[in-house]
C-alpha positions as CSV (number, residue, x, y, z in Angstrom):
1,M,7.7,-12.7,-6.8
2,F,4.2,-11.8,-7.5
3,G,3.8,-9.3,-10.3
4,S,0.6,-7.9,-11.9
5,C,0.3,-11.1,-14.0
6,R,-0.1,-13.2,-10.8
7,L,-2.2,-10.9,-8.7
8,K,-6.0,-10.2,-8.8
9,S,-6.9,-6.9,-10.3
10,A,-9.2,-6.3,-7.4
11,I,-9.4,-7.8,-3.9
12,E,-12.4,-8.4,-1.6
13,L,-12.4,-6.1,1.3
14,T,-14.7,-6.1,4.3
15,E,-14.6,-4.2,7.5
16,T,-13.1,-7.3,9.2
17,E,-11.4,-9.4,6.4
18,V,-9.1,-9.2,3.4
19,V,-8.6,-11.9,0.8
20,C,-5.3,-13.0,-0.3
21,P,-4.4,-11.0,-3.5
22,V,-2.8,-13.9,-5.4
23,K,-5.0,-15.1,-8.3
24,D,-7.4,-18.1,-7.4
25,C,-6.5,-17.9,-3.7
26,T,-9.5,-17.7,-1.5
27,K,-7.7,-17.5,1.8
28,K,-9.0,-14.7,4.1
29,V,-7.2,-13.0,7.0
30,P,-8.2,-10.5,9.6
31,R,-8.1,-6.9,8.3
32,Q,-5.0,-5.0,9.5
33,R,-5.4,-1.4,10.8
34,K,-3.1,1.5,11.3
35,F,0.2,-0.3,11.4
36,F,1.4,-3.2,9.2
37,K,2.2,-6.2,11.4
38,R,4.0,-9.5,10.5
39,L,1.8,-11.9,12.6
40,E,0.7,-15.4,11.7
41,I,-3.0,-14.5,11.8
42,F,-2.3,-12.0,8.8
43,K,-0.3,-14.7,6.6
44,C,-1.6,-16.8,3.8
45,P,0.1,-20.0,4.5
46,K,0.0,-21.2,0.8
47,H,1.7,-18.0,-0.6
48,R,3.7,-17.1,2.4
49,I,2.8,-13.4,2.5
50,Y,1.5,-11.2,5.2
51,I,-1.6,-9.2,3.9
52,S,-3.0,-5.8,4.6
53,P,-5.7,-4.0,2.5
54,S,-3.2,-2.0,0.7
55,T,0.0,-4.1,0.3
56,F,1.5,-7.5,1.3
57,E,5.0,-8.5,2.6
58,Y,6.9,-11.7,1.8
59,E,7.9,-14.1,4.6
60,D,11.2,-14.4,2.9
61,L,12.7,-11.0,1.9
62,F,14.4,-12.8,-1.1
63,E,11.0,-13.5,-2.7
64,N,11.0,-9.8,-3.5
65,I,14.5,-10.0,-5.0
66,L,15.5,-10.8,-8.5
67,W,19.1,-11.7,-8.1
68,K,19.6,-14.5,-5.7
69,E,23.1,-15.7,-6.5
70,P,25.4,-16.3,-3.4
71,R,27.5,-13.1,-3.8
72,G,24.4,-11.0,-4.4
73,R,22.6,-12.5,-1.5
74,E,25.7,-11.7,0.9
75,L,26.0,-8.2,-0.4
76,L,22.4,-7.5,0.2
77,L,22.4,-8.9,3.7
78,R,25.6,-6.8,4.5
79,A,24.1,-3.6,3.1
80,I,20.9,-4.1,5.1
81,R,22.9,-4.5,8.4
82,T,24.2,-1.0,7.9
83,K,20.8,0.4,7.0
84,R,18.8,2.2,9.7
85,E,15.3,0.8,8.6
86,S,14.4,-1.7,5.9
87,R,11.0,-2.9,4.5
88,I,12.7,-4.7,1.6
89,A,10.2,-7.6,1.9
90,R,7.2,-5.3,1.3
91,D,5.6,-5.4,-2.1
92,N,5.8,-1.6,-2.4
93,S,9.3,-1.3,-1.0
94,E,11.4,1.5,-2.6
95,D,14.5,-0.3,-1.3
96,A,13.6,-3.5,-3.1
97,A,13.0,-1.7,-6.3
98,T,16.2,0.2,-6.0
99,W,18.3,-3.0,-5.2
100,N,16.7,-4.9,-8.2
101,V,17.2,-2.2,-10.8
102,F,20.7,-0.9,-9.8
103,R,22.1,-4.3,-9.0
104,F,21.1,-5.3,-12.7
105,L,22.8,-2.1,-14.0
106,E,25.9,-2.8,-12.0
107,K,26.2,-6.5,-12.9
108,S,25.4,-6.0,-16.6
109,H,28.1,-3.2,-16.8
110,L,25.4,-0.6,-17.8
111,L,25.6,1.8,-14.9
112,A,28.3,4.1,-16.4
113,G,26.3,4.2,-19.6
114,F,23.2,5.1,-17.9
115,L,25.0,7.9,-15.8
116,E,26.6,9.2,-18.9
117,N,23.2,9.4,-20.7
118,L,21.9,11.2,-17.7
119,V,24.5,13.8,-17.1
120,K,26.0,14.1,-20.6
121,R,29.7,13.4,-19.6
122,P,32.0,10.4,-19.5
123,I,31.6,8.4,-16.2
124,V,34.6,6.1,-15.3
125,N,34.8,3.2,-12.9
126,P,31.5,3.8,-11.0
127,K,31.3,2.1,-7.6
128,V,27.9,1.6,-5.8
129,I,27.4,2.2,-2.3
130,Y,23.9,0.8,-1.4
131,W,22.3,2.8,1.2
132,S,25.4,3.6,3.3
133,Y,27.3,0.2,2.9
134,S,30.7,0.5,1.0
135,Q,31.6,-2.8,-0.7
136,H,35.2,-1.8,-0.8
137,Q,35.4,-0.8,3.0
138,N,32.9,-3.6,4.1
139,D,31.2,-1.0,6.3
140,A,29.4,2.1,6.5
141,W,31.1,4.5,3.9
142,A,33.6,6.5,5.9
143,S,33.1,9.7,4.0
144,L,29.4,9.5,4.7
145,E,30.0,8.9,8.4
146,E,32.3,12.0,8.5
147,A,29.6,14.2,6.8
148,R,27.2,13.1,9.4
149,E,29.6,14.1,12.1
150,E,30.1,17.4,10.5
151,F,26.5,18.3,9.9
152,E,24.1,16.4,12.0
153,T,23.1,16.4,15.6
154,V,22.5,12.8,15.9
155,P,25.1,11.3,13.6
156,K,24.1,7.6,14.2
157,K,20.6,8.4,12.7
158,G,21.9,10.7,10.2
159,S,21.2,11.0,6.4
160,E,21.1,7.9,4.4
161,P,20.9,8.2,0.6
162,D,19.4,5.3,-1.2
163,L,22.4,5.1,-3.4
164,I,25.8,6.7,-3.5
165,I,27.7,6.1,-6.7
166,K,31.4,7.2,-6.7
167,S,33.3,7.4,-10.0
168,D,36.8,8.7,-10.7
169,K,35.6,12.2,-11.1
170,A,32.1,12.5,-9.9
171,L,30.0,11.6,-7.0
172,F,26.2,10.8,-7.4
173,F,23.6,10.8,-4.5
174,I,20.5,9.1,-5.8
175,E,17.2,9.7,-3.7
176,A,14.7,7.1,-5.0
177,K,11.0,7.6,-4.6
178,L,8.4,5.0,-5.4
179,T,5.3,5.7,-3.2
180,A,6.6,8.5,-1.1
181,S,7.0,12.1,-2.2
182,N,9.9,14.8,-1.9
183,N,7.6,16.6,0.5
184,T,9.5,16.2,3.8
185,V,9.5,18.4,6.8
186,L,11.8,18.8,9.7
187,K,10.2,17.5,12.8
188,T,12.2,18.0,16.0
189,K,12.0,19.8,19.4
190,N,15.5,20.9,18.8
191,L,15.1,23.0,15.7
192,R,17.5,25.8,16.6
193,E,20.4,23.3,17.2
194,V,19.6,21.3,14.0
195,Q,19.6,24.5,12.1
196,R,22.9,25.8,13.6
197,K,24.8,22.6,12.8
198,Y,23.6,22.4,9.2
199,E,24.2,26.1,8.6
200,N,27.7,26.1,10.3
201,G,29.0,22.8,9.3
202,G,31.7,22.6,6.7
203,N,33.0,26.1,7.3
204,Q,29.4,27.4,6.7
205,L,29.1,25.6,3.3
206,Y,25.4,26.2,3.5
207,Q,25.9,29.9,2.4
208,N,27.7,28.7,-0.8
209,V,25.3,26.0,-1.9
210,F,21.8,27.4,-0.9
211,S,20.1,30.6,-1.9
212,S,17.3,30.2,0.6
213,D,17.4,30.1,4.3
214,F,17.0,27.0,6.3
215,K,13.5,27.3,7.5
216,T,12.2,28.1,4.2
217,I,13.5,25.2,2.6
218,A,13.0,22.6,5.5
219,L,9.6,23.9,6.8
220,T,7.9,26.1,4.3
221,S,8.8,24.3,1.1
222,K,9.0,21.0,2.7
223,K,12.3,20.0,1.1
224,Y,14.2,19.0,4.2
225,E,15.4,15.6,2.9
226,L,16.6,17.1,-0.4
227,L,18.3,19.9,1.6
228,R,20.2,17.4,3.6
229,F,21.4,15.5,0.6
230,W,22.3,18.5,-1.3
231,L,24.5,19.9,1.6
232,I,26.1,16.7,2.6
233,G,26.7,15.5,-0.8
234,S,28.3,18.8,-1.8
235,W,30.7,18.6,1.2
236,I,31.7,15.2,0.5
237,A,32.4,16.0,-3.2
238,Q,34.4,18.9,-2.1
239,Q,36.7,16.8,0.2
240,L,37.1,14.2,-2.8
241,K,37.6,17.0,-5.3
242,H,34.7,15.4,-7.5
243,D,31.8,16.9,-9.2
244,Y,28.6,16.3,-7.5
245,Y,25.1,15.2,-8.9
246,L,22.0,15.0,-6.6
247,V,19.7,12.7,-8.6
248,N,16.0,12.5,-7.7
249,L,14.6,9.2,-9.2
250,I,10.9,9.2,-9.3
251,L,7.9,8.0,-11.3
252,S,7.4,9.6,-14.6
253,E,3.9,10.9,-13.7
254,K,5.0,12.3,-10.3
255,E,6.5,15.8,-9.3
256,R,7.4,16.9,-12.9
257,T,8.3,20.4,-11.7
258,I,10.7,19.1,-8.9
259,E,13.9,20.6,-10.6
260,K,12.2,24.0,-11.0
261,D,10.8,23.8,-7.4
262,F,14.1,22.8,-5.7
263,R,16.3,24.9,-7.9
264,Q,14.9,28.0,-6.7
265,H,16.6,27.3,-3.3
266,I,20.0,26.1,-4.3
267,R,23.2,27.4,-6.1
268,E,24.2,25.3,-9.0
269,N,27.2,25.5,-11.2
270,S,29.0,23.2,-13.5
271,K,30.3,21.0,-10.7
272,R,27.2,20.8,-8.5
273,V,23.9,19.8,-10.3
274,F,20.5,18.7,-9.3
275,V,18.6,16.4,-11.8
276,R,15.4,14.6,-12.1
277,T,15.1,11.2,-13.7
278,T,12.6,8.4,-13.8
279,W,12.3,4.8,-13.3
280,E,10.7,4.8,-16.8
281,D,13.8,6.4,-18.2
282,I,15.9,3.5,-16.8
283,Y,13.4,1.0,-18.3
284,H,13.8,2.6,-21.8
285,F,17.7,2.8,-21.4
286,V,17.9,-0.9,-20.5
287,L,15.5,-1.7,-23.4
288,K,17.9,-0.1,-25.9
289,N,21.3,-1.2,-24.4
290,G,23.1,-4.1,-23.2
291,L,23.3,-7.7,-24.5
292,E,20.3,-9.8,-24.6
293,S,20.3,-12.1,-21.7
294,T,18.2,-13.9,-19.2
295,D,18.9,-11.1,-16.7
296,K,17.8,-8.5,-19.1
297,S,14.6,-10.4,-19.9
298,Q,14.0,-10.5,-16.1
299,I,14.5,-6.9,-15.5
300,I,12.2,-5.9,-18.3
301,E,9.4,-8.2,-17.0
302,Y,10.0,-6.8,-13.6
303,F,9.5,-3.3,-14.9
304,R,6.4,-4.3,-16.8
305,N,4.7,-6.3,-14.0
306,K,5.8,-4.4,-10.8
307,T,2.9,-3.4,-8.6
308,L,2.6,-0.8,-5.7
309,G,-0.2,-2.7,-3.9
310,Y,-4.0,-1.9,-3.7
311,R,-5.9,1.4,-3.5
312,N,-9.5,1.1,-2.5
313,G,-9.2,-2.7,-3.5
314,K,-7.7,-1.9,-7.0
315,L,-4.3,-3.1,-8.0
316,Q,-1.8,-0.3,-8.8
317,K,0.8,-0.9,-11.5
318,A,4.1,0.9,-10.6
319,F,5.3,2.1,-13.9
320,S,3.8,4.0,-16.8
321,I,4.9,1.7,-19.5
322,S,3.5,1.1,-23.0
323,L,4.0,-2.4,-24.4
């Protein structure tokens, strides 16, 4: 994996060419435009990466993955098969970062402690559902499938949280953001039908969990994605008789007012909570908790060296971390 210590701080760009971002490599490839393409003409043969002006993608997705033991590899491949879309081999992939960080917390038995620190209550026996894949059911999680049928006009292309964590008494949906923002707008030619199903599904649960109308949230405030996860997660938690937490995981420097911004549209109570946390919060939690190990050293180095590609030829560090 190429972190900041192995990448050039700036890359050469011309109108027609891009130089490989790995230090001391002089390989030039044609400049990609508009859409990223995994074509041989854009690949550095020495480092086996496809290059664009803003990012790169590994030929082998496991080059972007920290934990390569057989069980972890098999689990990741199964999870990807249930996932609607995957760019996990891309340097700036939110999916890869989510897997690397939460797989570490899961393997190191730190997940319950992190969640307890976040929501200030005991969390017992947390089970991770990566995207929609249930390890227990070896398939898309049945409860999520039922929620898609209940609320969405095209269930097979329905909502897919980055992570679902089910404990004995609490359900977490975690929506992770690395390069993207929470500003998402509903784009459909079938607005009336989409709105009708969201508002009427689950015995009109919408009225109980939101204080703003559908169009205000989905179109005006551009919080369509959070709207879906708040509604669907609340419904699943209700069926399970669990408390529900929608967790927005973002960079520390981004969207610092998201709790205030989204809370003006929702109805929270002690059993239904929206919370913002950051990747940097997880880093500091890991730093202070758990036994010293090779895995812990790896994840700390990952946080410190993770990059988000290039902007105007300049390398972008992912996390705001002071060493």
